[in-house]
C-alpha positions as CSV (number, residue, x, y, z in Angstrom):
1,M,87.6,103.3,78.9
2,N,91.5,101.9,78.5
3,K,93.0,103.2,82.3
4,N,96.5,102.6,83.4
5,I,97.8,103.0,86.5
6,F,101.6,103.7,87.5
7,I,103.6,104.9,90.4
8,L,104.8,108.6,90.2
9,N,108.1,109.9,90.6
10,K,110.5,113.1,90.2
11,K,110.2,112.7,86.6
12,N,106.6,113.1,86.8
13,A,106.4,116.4,88.5
14,G,105.7,118.9,85.4
15,Q,102.7,116.3,84.2
16,C,101.3,116.5,87.2
17,F,102.2,120.5,87.6
18,R,101.0,120.9,83.9
19,L,97.2,119.0,84.6
20,I,96.2,121.5,87.0
21,S,97.6,124.1,85.0
22,N,94.7,123.8,82.7
23,N,92.2,124.8,85.1
24,S,93.3,128.4,86.0
25,L,91.2,128.7,89.3
26,E,92.6,125.7,90.6
27,S,95.9,126.0,89.9
28,Y,95.6,129.7,91.5
29,F,94.0,127.9,94.8
30,F,97.1,125.3,94.5
31,E,100.1,127.8,93.9
32,L,98.4,129.9,96.8
33,N,99.1,126.9,98.7
34,G,102.1,125.9,97.9
35,W,102.1,123.5,95.1
36,S,104.8,124.7,92.6
37,K,106.6,122.9,90.2
38,K,109.0,122.9,92.7
39,Q,107.2,121.3,95.6
40,Y,105.7,118.6,92.8
41,F,109.0,117.9,92.1
42,E,110.1,117.6,96.2
43,Q,106.8,116.0,96.3
44,L,107.7,112.9,94.6
45,S,111.5,112.8,95.6
46,K,110.4,112.1,99.1
47,K,111.2,108.6,100.7
48,N,107.5,108.3,102.4
49,N,105.9,109.7,99.3
50,F,103.7,107.2,97.5
51,S,102.1,108.4,94.7
52,L,99.5,107.3,91.4
53,G,99.4,108.6,87.8
54,L,95.5,107.1,86.3
55,I,96.2,107.3,82.1
56,N,93.2,107.0,80.1
57,N,93.5,105.8,76.2
58,N,97.4,107.6,76.6
59,E,96.5,110.4,78.0
60,F,97.0,111.4,81.7
61,I,93.9,112.5,83.1
62,G,94.8,112.2,87.2
63,F,96.6,111.4,90.1
64,I,96.9,111.0,94.1
65,L,99.7,112.6,96.1
66,G,100.2,111.4,99.4
67,D,103.0,110.2,102.5
68,L,103.0,107.1,103.7
69,I,103.2,107.1,107.4
70,N,104.7,104.7,110.1
71,L,103.0,104.5,113.2
72,E,103.7,102.1,115.8
73,N,103.9,99.5,112.7
74,E,100.6,100.2,111.0
75,I,100.2,102.1,107.8
76,E,98.8,105.5,107.5
77,Y,98.3,107.3,104.2
78,E,98.1,111.1,103.8
79,I,96.6,112.3,101.0
80,L,97.4,115.8,100.1
81,I,96.0,116.1,96.8
82,L,93.5,113.7,94.6
83,Y,93.0,115.6,91.2
84,I,91.4,114.2,88.4
85,S,90.8,117.1,84.8
86,K,87.7,118.4,84.6
87,R,86.7,116.6,81.5
88,Y,87.0,113.1,83.5
89,R,85.2,114.0,86.6
90,K,81.6,112.3,87.8
91,K,83.2,108.9,86.1
92,G,84.0,106.8,88.6
93,N,88.0,107.8,88.0
94,A,88.7,109.3,91.6
95,T,86.9,106.2,93.5
96,Y,89.2,104.1,91.0
97,L,92.2,105.6,92.3
98,L,91.6,105.4,96.1
99,E,90.7,101.6,95.5
100,I,93.8,101.0,93.3
101,L,95.8,103.1,96.4
102,K,94.1,100.9,98.5
103,N,94.8,97.6,97.1
104,T,98.5,97.5,95.7
105,N,100.9,99.1,98.3
106,S,102.0,95.9,99.9
107,K,102.6,97.6,103.5
108,R,99.1,97.5,103.7
109,I,97.8,100.7,104.5
110,K,95.2,100.6,107.5
111,K,94.1,104.3,107.3
112,L,93.6,107.3,104.8
113,F,93.6,111.1,105.9
114,L,93.0,114.5,104.6
115,E,91.9,118.0,104.7
116,V,88.9,119.7,102.4
117,A,88.6,123.2,102.1
118,I,85.4,123.8,103.3
119,S,84.5,125.8,100.3
120,N,85.4,123.0,98.2
121,Q,81.6,121.1,98.4
122,P,82.7,118.7,96.2
123,A,85.2,117.6,97.2
124,I,83.5,117.0,100.6
125,N,80.8,115.4,99.0
126,F,83.0,112.7,97.1
127,Y,85.2,112.1,100.3
128,L,81.5,111.2,102.3
129,K,80.1,109.1,99.7
130,N,83.3,107.0,99.9
131,N,82.4,106.7,104.0
132,F,85.7,109.1,104.8
133,I,84.5,110.4,108.5
134,N,84.5,114.2,109.1
135,Y,86.5,113.9,112.6
136,G,87.3,117.6,112.7
137,I,87.8,120.7,111.5
138,R,92.0,123.0,111.3
139,K,91.2,126.9,111.5
140,N,92.5,129.0,109.0
141,Y,94.5,126.6,106.8
142,F,93.6,126.5,102.9
143,F,94.3,129.6,101.5
144,I,91.4,131.4,99.1
145,S,93.1,134.9,98.3
146,K,96.5,136.2,99.0
147,D,94.7,138.4,102.4
148,Y,91.8,135.0,102.9
149,K,92.3,131.8,104.2
150,E,89.7,129.4,105.0
151,N,88.8,126.4,107.4
152,A,89.7,122.7,106.4
153,I,87.9,119.7,107.1
154,L,89.4,116.8,108.6
155,F,88.6,113.4,106.7
156,S,89.5,110.3,107.4
157,K,89.2,106.4,106.6
158,N,89.8,103.3,108.5
159,I,91.0,100.5,105.7
160,N,89.3,97.1,106.2
161,Q,92.1,94.7,105.2
């Protein structure tokens, strides 16, 4: 495998949108929760955005979108989306993105945090395996259908650098 990481910018918004669009069920979930093509563009245009793309043998296979947040001279990182193309899952690619994220940002990220839909057991297992801690629940956070919302599990991980 020939993996390459690159910093995403607004020119990559369409790539991110198309990658998720390849899976209709996941695409529906993200769109219900506000992730239109325009939202990817807006996210990748923000000043506090720091997002990475993952290429394997010249194929765009995944990305991590997030924001750098400066709190009292400590940098935290909110993971908005960590997405790997279905056929590249369970091969260490998401973990690889997390490791690169922790080690590439010159601002020295001290903490990662995110929300996961309570029904997304593969993601929950992934974050637990990567030593994230469940620190709470956000009630009725994610749209699962137009008429139904479910709770989100809040995860965080301190980074010892």
